[in-house]
VMD Tcl script that builds the backbone (N, CA, C; Angstrom):
set m [mol new atoms 447]
animate dup $m
set s [atomselect $m all]
$s set {name element resname resid chain x y z} {
  {N N MET 1 A 0.736 -26.860 -3.489}
  {CA C MET 1 A 0.760 -25.574 -4.149}
  {C C MET 1 A -0.883 -25.053 -4.138}
  {N N SER 2 A -1.134 -23.879 -3.683}
  {CA C SER 2 A -2.544 -23.467 -3.562}
  {C C SER 2 A -2.884 -22.813 -4.934}
  {N N THR 3 A -4.266 -23.283 -5.204}
  {CA C THR 3 A -4.874 -22.731 -6.460}
  {C C THR 3 A -5.704 -21.494 -6.086}
  {N N GLU 4 A -5.753 -20.718 -6.959}
  {CA C GLU 4 A -6.689 -19.478 -6.597}
  {C C GLU 4 A -8.201 -19.762 -7.043}
  {N N HIS 5 A -8.951 -19.076 -6.389}
  {CA C HIS 5 A -10.489 -19.535 -6.805}
  {C C HIS 5 A -11.030 -18.193 -6.336}
  {N N ALA 6 A -12.292 -17.981 -6.961}
  {CA C ALA 6 A -13.157 -16.728 -6.692}
  {C C ALA 6 A -13.577 -16.788 -5.153}
  {N N LEU 7 A -13.582 -15.514 -4.489}
  {CA C LEU 7 A -14.022 -15.651 -3.119}
  {C C LEU 7 A -15.585 -15.218 -3.320}
  {N N PRO 8 A -16.254 -15.711 -2.163}
  {CA C PRO 8 A -17.786 -15.618 -2.298}
  {C C PRO 8 A -18.155 -14.048 -2.524}
  {N N GLY 9 A -17.253 -13.259 -1.861}
  {CA C GLY 9 A -17.416 -11.666 -1.965}
  {C C GLY 9 A -16.292 -11.216 -1.857}
  {N N PRO 10 A -16.031 -9.671 -1.999}
  {CA C PRO 10 A -14.646 -9.037 -2.095}
  {C C PRO 10 A -13.947 -8.902 -0.623}
  {N N CYS 11 A -12.818 -9.169 -0.504}
  {CA C CYS 11 A -11.998 -9.113 0.735}
  {C C CYS 11 A -12.437 -7.967 1.349}
  {N N ALA 12 A -12.744 -7.910 2.810}
  {CA C ALA 12 A -12.911 -6.873 3.564}
  {C C ALA 12 A -11.948 -5.942 3.694}
  {N N LEU 13 A -10.527 -6.397 3.322}
  {CA C LEU 13 A -9.198 -5.264 3.766}
  {C C LEU 13 A -8.983 -4.878 2.533}
  {N N CYS 14 A -8.925 -5.607 1.463}
  {CA C CYS 14 A -8.221 -4.867 0.185}
  {C C CYS 14 A -9.256 -4.653 -1.117}
  {N N GLY 15 A -10.560 -5.508 -0.927}
  {CA C GLY 15 A -11.368 -5.546 -1.905}
  {C C GLY 15 A -11.116 -6.729 -3.004}
  {N N GLY 16 A -9.902 -7.511 -2.736}
  {CA C GLY 16 A -9.688 -8.529 -3.721}
  {C C GLY 16 A -10.678 -9.528 -3.998}
  {N N ALA 17 A -10.564 -10.218 -5.234}
  {CA C ALA 17 A -11.902 -11.060 -5.597}
  {C C ALA 17 A -11.324 -12.298 -5.529}
  {N N ARG 18 A -10.016 -12.778 -5.684}
  {CA C ARG 18 A -9.561 -14.076 -5.791}
  {C C ARG 18 A -9.137 -14.621 -4.369}
  {N N GLY 19 A -9.257 -16.020 -3.966}
  {CA C GLY 19 A -8.813 -16.522 -2.801}
  {C C GLY 19 A -8.077 -17.788 -2.640}
  {N N ILE 20 A -7.531 -18.162 -1.957}
  {CA C ILE 20 A -6.656 -19.545 -1.757}
  {C C ILE 20 A -7.078 -19.802 -0.558}
  {N N ARG 21 A -6.811 -21.206 -0.354}
  {CA C ARG 21 A -7.308 -22.108 0.932}
  {C C ARG 21 A -5.971 -22.092 1.695}
  {N N ARG 22 A -6.006 -21.875 3.018}
  {CA C ARG 22 A -4.840 -21.811 3.890}
  {C C ARG 22 A -5.465 -22.274 5.142}
  {N N ASP 23 A -5.017 -23.302 5.883}
  {CA C ASP 23 A -5.289 -23.867 7.316}
  {C C ASP 23 A -6.781 -24.065 7.467}
  {N N GLY 24 A -7.434 -24.381 6.144}
  {CA C GLY 24 A -8.792 -24.792 6.244}
  {C C GLY 24 A -9.627 -23.680 5.958}
  {N N ALA 25 A -8.939 -22.347 5.776}
  {CA C ALA 25 A -9.918 -21.128 5.622}
  {C C ALA 25 A -9.516 -20.586 4.343}
  {N N TRP 26 A -10.521 -19.819 3.786}
  {CA C TRP 26 A -10.376 -18.847 2.604}
  {C C TRP 26 A -9.380 -17.748 2.982}
  {N N CYS 27 A -8.607 -17.372 2.313}
  {CA C CYS 27 A -7.754 -16.179 2.414}
  {C C CYS 27 A -7.665 -15.250 0.872}
  {N N CYS 28 A -7.701 -13.940 1.120}
  {CA C CYS 28 A -7.569 -13.143 -0.112}
  {C C CYS 28 A -6.093 -13.542 -0.607}
  {N N ALA 29 A -6.095 -13.903 -1.897}
  {CA C ALA 29 A -4.810 -14.065 -2.785}
  {C C ALA 29 A -4.063 -12.916 -2.784}
  {N N SER 30 A -4.590 -11.464 -2.677}
  {CA C SER 30 A -4.064 -10.374 -2.848}
  {C C SER 30 A -3.211 -10.128 -1.623}
  {N N CYS 31 A -3.883 -9.859 -0.538}
  {CA C CYS 31 A -3.318 -9.503 0.726}
  {C C CYS 31 A -3.421 -10.725 1.912}
  {N N GLU 32 A -3.683 -11.674 1.771}
  {CA C GLU 32 A -3.861 -12.919 2.488}
  {C C GLU 32 A -4.759 -12.696 3.713}
  {N N TRP 33 A -5.621 -11.701 3.870}
  {CA C TRP 33 A -6.414 -11.548 4.910}
  {C C TRP 33 A -7.431 -12.561 4.966}
  {N N ARG 34 A -7.933 -12.998 6.135}
  {CA C ARG 34 A -8.747 -14.195 6.075}
  {C C ARG 34 A -10.202 -13.818 5.803}
  {N N TYR 35 A -10.763 -14.504 4.842}
  {CA C TYR 35 A -11.951 -14.061 4.315}
  {C C TYR 35 A -13.063 -14.274 5.734}
  {N N GLY 36 A -13.952 -13.179 5.373}
  {CA C GLY 36 A -14.813 -13.328 6.677}
  {C C GLY 36 A -14.517 -12.456 7.823}
  {N N ASP 37 A -13.432 -12.307 8.082}
  {CA C ASP 37 A -12.729 -11.470 9.226}
  {C C ASP 37 A -12.834 -10.036 8.660}
  {N N ALA 38 A -13.163 -9.134 9.577}
  {CA C ALA 38 A -13.180 -7.699 9.313}
  {C C ALA 38 A -12.256 -6.929 10.187}
  {N N PRO 39 A -11.682 -5.991 9.822}
  {CA C PRO 39 A -10.806 -5.038 10.731}
  {C C PRO 39 A -11.993 -4.382 11.587}
  {N N ASP 40 A -11.475 -4.276 12.885}
  {CA C ASP 40 A -12.126 -3.574 13.922}
  {C C ASP 40 A -12.458 -2.162 13.279}
  {N N PRO 41 A -13.733 -1.474 13.108}
  {CA C PRO 41 A -13.924 -0.245 12.484}
  {C C PRO 41 A -13.658 0.658 13.661}
  {N N ASP 42 A -13.484 0.496 14.626}
  {CA C ASP 42 A -13.349 1.335 15.884}
  {C C ASP 42 A -11.796 1.630 16.305}
  {N N LEU 43 A -11.245 0.798 15.616}
  {CA C LEU 43 A -9.728 0.950 15.839}
  {C C LEU 43 A -8.799 1.425 14.628}
  {N N PRO 44 A -8.067 2.282 14.876}
  {CA C PRO 44 A -7.281 2.750 13.541}
  {C C PRO 44 A -6.358 1.657 12.908}
  {N N LEU 45 A -6.368 1.865 11.557}
  {CA C LEU 45 A -5.278 0.926 10.993}
  {C C LEU 45 A -3.862 1.106 11.305}
  {N N PRO 46 A -3.295 -0.107 11.344}
  {CA C PRO 46 A -1.767 0.278 11.507}
  {C C PRO 46 A -1.103 1.181 10.761}
  {N N ARG 47 A -0.036 1.686 11.097}
  {CA C ARG 47 A 0.600 2.619 10.250}
  {C C ARG 47 A 1.616 1.685 9.386}
  {N N VAL 48 A 1.425 1.935 7.992}
  {CA C VAL 48 A 2.135 1.096 6.898}
  {C C VAL 48 A 2.794 2.277 6.139}
  {N N ASP 49 A 4.054 2.807 6.528}
  {CA C ASP 49 A 4.633 3.623 5.505}
  {C C ASP 49 A 4.984 3.065 3.984}
  {N N VAL 50 A 4.831 3.836 3.025}
  {CA C VAL 50 A 5.350 3.469 1.825}
  {C C VAL 50 A 6.093 4.652 1.096}
  {N N VAL 51 A 7.212 4.210 0.216}
  {CA C VAL 51 A 7.759 5.067 -0.718}
  {C C VAL 51 A 6.933 5.088 -1.984}
  {N N TYR 52 A 6.342 5.888 -2.518}
  {CA C TYR 52 A 5.481 5.721 -3.798}
  {C C TYR 52 A 6.364 6.375 -5.059}
  {N N TYR 53 A 6.090 5.585 -6.085}
  {CA C TYR 53 A 6.673 6.268 -7.436}
  {C C TYR 53 A 5.504 6.444 -8.499}
  {N N ILE 54 A 5.315 7.792 -8.756}
  {CA C ILE 54 A 4.212 8.165 -9.636}
  {C C ILE 54 A 4.736 8.666 -10.868}
  {N N ARG 55 A 4.247 8.672 -11.799}
  {CA C ARG 55 A 4.655 9.080 -13.134}
  {C C ARG 55 A 3.737 10.111 -13.474}
  {N N PHE 56 A 4.245 11.372 -14.043}
  {CA C PHE 56 A 3.391 12.394 -14.614}
  {C C PHE 56 A 4.230 12.872 -15.744}
  {N N GLY 57 A 3.798 12.491 -17.085}
  {CA C GLY 57 A 4.559 12.866 -18.119}
  {C C GLY 57 A 5.836 11.945 -18.309}
  {N N ARG 58 A 7.015 12.882 -18.486}
  {CA C ARG 58 A 8.464 12.088 -18.518}
  {C C ARG 58 A 9.050 12.395 -17.042}
  {N N ARG 59 A 8.240 12.634 -15.865}
  {CA C ARG 59 A 8.978 12.756 -14.763}
  {C C ARG 59 A 8.068 11.746 -13.786}
  {N N VAL 60 A 9.112 11.492 -12.616}
  {CA C VAL 60 A 8.488 10.533 -11.604}
  {C C VAL 60 A 8.862 11.449 -10.496}
  {N N LYS 61 A 7.676 11.256 -9.381}
  {CA C LYS 61 A 7.698 11.789 -8.137}
  {C C LYS 61 A 8.079 10.630 -7.278}
  {N N ILE 62 A 9.052 10.766 -6.518}
  {CA C ILE 62 A 9.378 9.679 -5.215}
  {C C ILE 62 A 8.920 10.347 -3.920}
  {N N GLY 63 A 7.894 9.782 -3.308}
  {CA C GLY 63 A 7.470 10.406 -2.036}
  {C C GLY 63 A 7.065 9.437 -1.129}
  {N N THR 64 A 6.740 9.922 -0.047}
  {CA C THR 64 A 6.286 8.726 1.014}
  {C C THR 64 A 5.063 9.181 1.571}
  {N N SER 65 A 4.222 8.182 2.038}
  {CA C SER 65 A 3.173 8.491 2.857}
  {C C SER 65 A 2.542 7.353 3.752}
  {N N ARG 66 A 1.914 7.677 4.695}
  {CA C ARG 66 A 1.280 6.476 5.706}
  {C C ARG 66 A 0.031 6.203 5.267}
  {N N ARG 67 A -0.558 7.109 4.244}
  {CA C ARG 67 A -2.103 6.803 3.945}
  {C C ARG 67 A -1.855 7.159 2.279}
  {N N PRO 68 A -1.350 5.994 1.480}
  {CA C PRO 68 A -1.063 6.324 0.228}
  {C C PRO 68 A -2.431 6.719 -0.851}
  {N N ARG 69 A -3.572 6.244 -0.408}
  {CA C ARG 69 A -4.731 6.425 -1.229}
  {C C ARG 69 A -5.025 7.883 -1.169}
  {N N GLN 70 A -5.212 8.269 0.041}
  {CA C GLN 70 A -5.429 9.767 0.405}
  {C C GLN 70 A -4.260 10.680 -0.260}
  {N N ARG 71 A -3.192 10.348 -0.183}
  {CA C ARG 71 A -1.984 11.053 -0.779}
  {C C ARG 71 A -2.241 11.041 -2.042}
  {N N LEU 72 A -2.101 9.998 -2.767}
  {CA C LEU 72 A -2.114 9.995 -4.364}
  {C C LEU 72 A -3.380 10.494 -4.846}
  {N N ALA 73 A -4.471 10.572 -4.161}
  {CA C ALA 73 A -5.656 11.262 -4.651}
  {C C ALA 73 A -5.534 12.722 -4.744}
  {N N SER 74 A -4.425 13.249 -3.893}
  {CA C SER 74 A -4.244 14.750 -3.792}
  {C C SER 74 A -3.241 15.275 -4.739}
  {N N ILE 75 A -2.635 14.191 -5.447}
  {CA C ILE 75 A -1.480 14.705 -6.576}
  {C C ILE 75 A -1.880 14.169 -7.984}
  {N N ARG 76 A -1.759 15.343 -8.976}
  {CA C ARG 76 A -1.872 14.975 -10.125}
  {C C ARG 76 A -0.794 13.971 -10.662}
  {N N HIS 77 A -1.395 12.899 -11.434}
  {CA C HIS 77 A -0.515 12.162 -12.089}
  {C C HIS 77 A -0.833 11.405 -13.027}
  {N N ASP 78 A -0.200 10.546 -13.983}
  {CA C ASP 78 A -0.597 9.809 -14.970}
  {C C ASP 78 A -0.830 8.267 -14.570}
  {N N GLU 79 A 0.184 7.846 -13.740}
  {CA C GLU 79 A 0.285 6.406 -13.532}
  {C C GLU 79 A 1.073 6.173 -12.066}
  {N N LEU 80 A 0.409 5.283 -11.402}
  {CA C LEU 80 A 1.394 4.785 -10.231}
  {C C LEU 80 A 2.060 3.753 -10.509}
  {N N LEU 81 A 3.495 3.782 -10.429}
  {CA C LEU 81 A 4.456 2.985 -10.878}
  {C C LEU 81 A 4.666 1.796 -9.912}
  {N N ALA 82 A 4.969 2.169 -8.739}
  {CA C ALA 82 A 5.289 1.152 -7.650}
  {C C ALA 82 A 5.225 1.722 -6.255}
  {N N PHE 83 A 5.252 0.782 -5.263}
  {CA C PHE 83 A 5.510 1.280 -3.628}
  {C C PHE 83 A 6.533 0.307 -3.278}
  {N N GLU 84 A 7.306 0.854 -2.309}
  {CA C GLU 84 A 8.189 0.259 -1.632}
  {C C GLU 84 A 8.083 0.403 -0.012}
  {N N ARG 85 A 8.173 -0.626 0.701}
  {CA C ARG 85 A 7.847 -0.298 2.113}
  {C C ARG 85 A 8.873 0.389 2.586}
  {N N GLY 86 A 8.552 1.497 3.386}
  {CA C GLY 86 A 9.580 2.355 4.120}
  {C C GLY 86 A 8.917 3.729 4.231}
  {N N GLY 87 A 9.728 4.424 5.063}
  {CA C GLY 87 A 9.215 5.689 5.305}
  {C C GLY 87 A 10.275 6.704 5.118}
  {N N ARG 88 A 10.445 7.795 5.670}
  {CA C ARG 88 A 11.120 8.836 5.389}
  {C C ARG 88 A 12.494 8.571 5.037}
  {N N PRO 89 A 13.444 7.639 5.986}
  {CA C PRO 89 A 14.788 7.597 5.681}
  {C C PRO 89 A 14.894 6.769 4.328}
  {N N LEU 90 A 14.170 5.839 3.938}
  {CA C LEU 90 A 14.278 5.201 2.590}
  {C C LEU 90 A 13.956 6.202 1.411}
  {N N GLU 91 A 12.760 7.119 1.883}
  {CA C GLU 91 A 12.644 8.169 0.599}
  {C C GLU 91 A 13.962 8.842 0.313}
  {N N GLN 92 A 14.418 9.275 1.451}
  {CA C GLN 92 A 15.697 10.206 1.447}
  {C C GLN 92 A 16.712 9.453 0.731}
  {N N GLN 93 A 16.984 8.346 1.051}
  {CA C GLN 93 A 17.920 7.236 0.168}
  {C C GLN 93 A 17.729 7.363 -1.105}
  {N N ARG 94 A 16.407 7.167 -1.493}
  {CA C ARG 94 A 16.029 7.094 -2.919}
  {C C ARG 94 A 16.394 8.355 -3.797}
  {N N HIS 95 A 16.142 9.491 -3.182}
  {CA C HIS 95 A 16.420 10.849 -3.430}
  {C C HIS 95 A 17.877 10.886 -4.069}
  {N N SER 96 A 18.642 10.370 -2.693}
  {CA C SER 96 A 20.336 10.313 -2.978}
  {C C SER 96 A 20.581 9.574 -4.084}
  {N N ASP 97 A 20.018 8.226 -4.037}
  {CA C ASP 97 A 20.291 7.420 -5.261}
  {C C ASP 97 A 20.148 8.079 -6.730}
  {N N PHE 98 A 19.076 8.692 -6.861}
  {CA C PHE 98 A 18.579 9.516 -8.306}
  {C C PHE 98 A 18.822 10.839 -8.085}
  {N N ALA 99 A 19.797 11.506 -7.312}
  {CA C ALA 99 A 19.948 12.889 -7.264}
  {C C ALA 99 A 20.585 13.539 -8.625}
  {N N SER 100 A 21.190 12.824 -9.355}
  {CA C SER 100 A 21.677 13.146 -10.697}
  {C C SER 100 A 20.596 13.461 -11.816}
  {N N ILE 101 A 19.466 12.915 -11.635}
  {CA C ILE 101 A 18.354 13.259 -12.507}
  {C C ILE 101 A 17.371 13.963 -11.697}
  {N N ARG 102 A 17.426 14.608 -10.623}
  {CA C ARG 102 A 16.335 15.378 -10.064}
  {C C ARG 102 A 16.224 16.592 -10.918}
  {N N GLU 103 A 14.996 16.990 -10.766}
  {CA C GLU 103 A 14.390 17.988 -11.536}
  {C C GLU 103 A 13.915 19.190 -10.756}
  {N N GLY 104 A 13.781 18.821 -9.653}
  {CA C GLY 104 A 13.249 19.752 -8.570}
  {C C GLY 104 A 12.449 19.092 -7.654}
  {N N GLY 105 A 12.526 19.304 -6.265}
  {CA C GLY 105 A 11.657 18.964 -5.155}
  {C C GLY 105 A 12.004 17.362 -5.191}
  {N N GLU 106 A 10.773 16.695 -5.396}
  {CA C GLU 106 A 10.778 15.331 -5.249}
  {C C GLU 106 A 10.530 14.564 -6.563}
  {N N TRP 107 A 10.651 15.483 -7.705}
  {CA C TRP 107 A 10.488 15.005 -9.105}
  {C C TRP 107 A 11.861 14.657 -9.931}
  {N N PHE 108 A 11.756 13.508 -10.654}
  {CA C PHE 108 A 13.042 13.173 -11.205}
  {C C PHE 108 A 12.754 12.762 -12.893}
  {N N THR 109 A 13.641 12.897 -13.615}
  {CA C THR 109 A 13.684 12.328 -14.728}
  {C C THR 109 A 13.576 10.906 -15.230}
  {N N PHE 110 A 12.434 10.651 -15.737}
  {CA C PHE 110 A 12.195 8.820 -15.907}
  {C C PHE 110 A 13.247 8.439 -16.981}
  {N N THR 111 A 14.399 8.194 -16.333}
  {CA C THR 111 A 15.519 7.708 -17.134}
  {C C THR 111 A 15.517 6.153 -17.303}
  {N N ASP 112 A 16.392 5.654 -18.040}
  {CA C ASP 112 A 16.616 4.234 -17.803}
  {C C ASP 112 A 16.767 3.586 -16.530}
  {N N GLU 113 A 17.803 4.309 -15.748}
  {CA C GLU 113 A 18.184 3.790 -14.401}
  {C C GLU 113 A 16.943 3.863 -13.459}
  {N N LEU 114 A 15.925 4.888 -13.710}
  {CA C LEU 114 A 14.978 4.931 -12.444}
  {C C LEU 114 A 13.995 3.914 -13.133}
  {N N ARG 115 A 13.588 3.624 -14.448}
  {CA C ARG 115 A 12.826 2.780 -14.790}
  {C C ARG 115 A 13.342 1.344 -14.688}
  {N N SER 116 A 14.524 1.069 -14.504}
  {CA C SER 116 A 15.059 -0.171 -14.164}
  {C C SER 116 A 14.746 -0.627 -12.507}
  {N N HIS 117 A 14.886 0.361 -11.806}
  {CA C HIS 117 A 14.640 0.431 -10.346}
  {C C HIS 117 A 13.115 0.267 -10.123}
  {N N VAL 118 A 12.298 0.832 -10.916}
  {CA C VAL 118 A 10.753 0.545 -10.793}
  {C C VAL 118 A 10.485 -0.621 -11.298}
  {N N ILE 119 A 10.840 -1.267 -12.277}
  {CA C ILE 119 A 10.705 -2.692 -12.960}
  {C C ILE 119 A 11.189 -3.695 -11.711}
  {N N ALA 120 A 12.184 -3.274 -11.131}
  {CA C ALA 120 A 12.686 -4.325 -9.960}
  {C C ALA 120 A 11.658 -4.388 -8.811}
  {N N LEU 121 A 11.132 -2.929 -8.688}
  {CA C LEU 121 A 10.205 -3.097 -7.398}
  {C C LEU 121 A 8.805 -3.844 -8.058}
  {N N ARG 122 A 8.396 -3.711 -9.151}
  {CA C ARG 122 A 7.140 -4.295 -9.612}
  {C C ARG 122 A 7.324 -5.601 -9.762}
  {N N ARG 123 A 8.532 -6.320 -9.728}
  {CA C ARG 123 A 8.656 -7.743 -9.700}
  {C C ARG 123 A 8.271 -8.314 -8.565}
  {N N ARG 124 A 8.337 -7.440 -7.282}
  {CA C ARG 124 A 7.777 -7.927 -6.173}
  {C C ARG 124 A 6.159 -7.919 -6.105}
  {N N GLY 125 A 5.436 -7.257 -7.032}
  {CA C GLY 125 A 4.110 -7.214 -7.147}
  {C C GLY 125 A 3.240 -5.986 -7.417}
  {N N GLU 126 A 2.226 -5.989 -7.603}
  {CA C GLU 126 A 1.557 -4.860 -8.106}
  {C C GLU 126 A 1.343 -3.814 -7.017}
  {N N PRO 127 A 1.517 -2.405 -7.001}
  {CA C PRO 127 A 1.403 -1.693 -5.771}
  {C C PRO 127 A 0.190 -1.980 -4.729}
  {N N TRP 128 A -1.018 -1.817 -5.203}
  {CA C TRP 128 A -2.143 -1.961 -4.350}
  {C C TRP 128 A -2.149 -3.350 -3.596}
  {N N PRO 129 A -2.061 -4.294 -4.314}
  {CA C PRO 129 A -2.169 -5.694 -3.788}
  {C C PRO 129 A -0.891 -5.895 -2.755}
  {N N LEU 130 A 0.204 -5.343 -2.891}
  {CA C LEU 130 A 1.445 -5.294 -2.042}
  {C C LEU 130 A 1.058 -4.591 -0.876}
  {N N TYR 131 A 0.529 -3.276 -0.887}
  {CA C TYR 131 A 0.124 -2.345 0.143}
  {C C TYR 131 A -1.003 -3.282 0.983}
  {N N GLY 132 A -2.032 -3.819 0.356}
  {CA C GLY 132 A -2.901 -4.669 1.146}
  {C C GLY 132 A -2.262 -5.685 1.798}
  {N N ARG 133 A -1.317 -6.285 1.376}
  {CA C ARG 133 A -0.617 -7.609 2.079}
  {C C ARG 133 A 0.139 -6.858 3.287}
  {N N TRP 134 A 0.871 -5.691 3.017}
  {CA C TRP 134 A 1.552 -5.154 4.232}
  {C C TRP 134 A 0.566 -4.876 5.275}
  {N N LEU 135 A -0.608 -4.224 4.947}
  {CA C LEU 135 A -1.723 -3.918 5.870}
  {C C LEU 135 A -2.184 -4.837 6.639}
  {N N SER 136 A -2.337 -6.080 5.883}
  {CA C SER 136 A -2.865 -7.473 6.448}
  {C C SER 136 A -1.569 -7.793 7.438}
  {N N GLU 137 A -0.562 -7.852 7.010}
  {CA C GLU 137 A 0.555 -8.417 7.897}
  {C C GLU 137 A 0.701 -7.765 9.072}
  {N N ALA 138 A 0.508 -6.188 9.001}
  {CA C ALA 138 A 0.515 -5.374 10.122}
  {C C ALA 138 A -0.724 -5.654 11.143}
  {N N LEU 139 A -1.880 -5.789 10.543}
  {CA C LEU 139 A -3.031 -6.253 11.277}
  {C C LEU 139 A -2.931 -7.445 12.127}
  {N N ARG 140 A -2.282 -8.489 11.433}
  {CA C ARG 140 A -2.104 -9.738 11.934}
  {C C ARG 140 A -0.909 -9.694 12.894}
  {N N GLY 141 A -0.187 -8.681 13.024}
  {CA C GLY 141 A 1.149 -8.750 14.008}
  {C C GLY 141 A 2.211 -9.391 13.564}
  {N N PHE 142 A 2.402 -9.726 11.958}
  {CA C PHE 142 A 3.673 -10.078 11.594}
  {C C PHE 142 A 4.728 -8.918 11.566}
  {N N GLU 143 A 5.668 -9.173 11.752}
  {CA C GLU 143 A 6.871 -8.446 11.515}
  {C C GLU 143 A 7.193 -7.868 10.043}
  {N N HIS 144 A 7.786 -6.676 9.920}
  {CA C HIS 144 A 7.903 -5.973 8.708}
  {C C HIS 144 A 8.833 -7.046 8.082}
  {N N SER 145 A 8.365 -7.187 6.517}
  {CA C SER 145 A 9.309 -8.084 5.460}
  {C C SER 145 A 9.597 -7.215 4.439}
  {N N THR 146 A 10.721 -7.415 4.251}
  {CA C THR 146 A 11.462 -6.535 3.198}
  {C C THR 146 A 11.527 -7.183 1.974}
  {N N SER 147 A 11.022 -8.370 1.820}
  {CA C SER 147 A 11.168 -9.262 0.795}
  {C C SER 147 A 9.956 -9.023 -0.397}
  {N N GLY 148 A 9.058 -8.217 0.353}
  {CA C GLY 148 A 7.888 -7.907 -0.502}
  {C C GLY 148 A 6.945 -9.109 -0.861}
  {N N ARG 149 A 7.455 -10.345 -0.342}
  {CA C ARG 149 A 6.769 -11.559 -0.436}
  {C C ARG 149 A 5.721 -11.742 -1.617}
}
mol reanalyze $m
mol bondsrecalc $m
mol representation Tube
mol addrep $m
């Protein structure tokens, strides 16, 4: 079992501060990016689509983005609740799943049913570390994992 320790500096990919030893090297405990490696700044980051759940008051927006930091910065909200890896088809499925509580557009009433779904997603991990892990996996050429690892 790996024990987490402080990294000498922040992870170049996600900014995480904790690390684990893996195969003789330090890796970020949040995204598993190898410490000291840096993504090539001349290359675009890989596309990692997410379905996001943000709360504003008693309402939740279920949307999708391939650039969640930019997208969420442009939407007024109180709290980022969760990320789920997937694009437009998954977003449309969630809209269908929660159609009975739709308030309009992509906004839904934050009912116990939706709260339970968000809690299940959060059991997979906090949103930003999960996104960092998915980005790290994509950069390292790993296949899409639905487990949330």
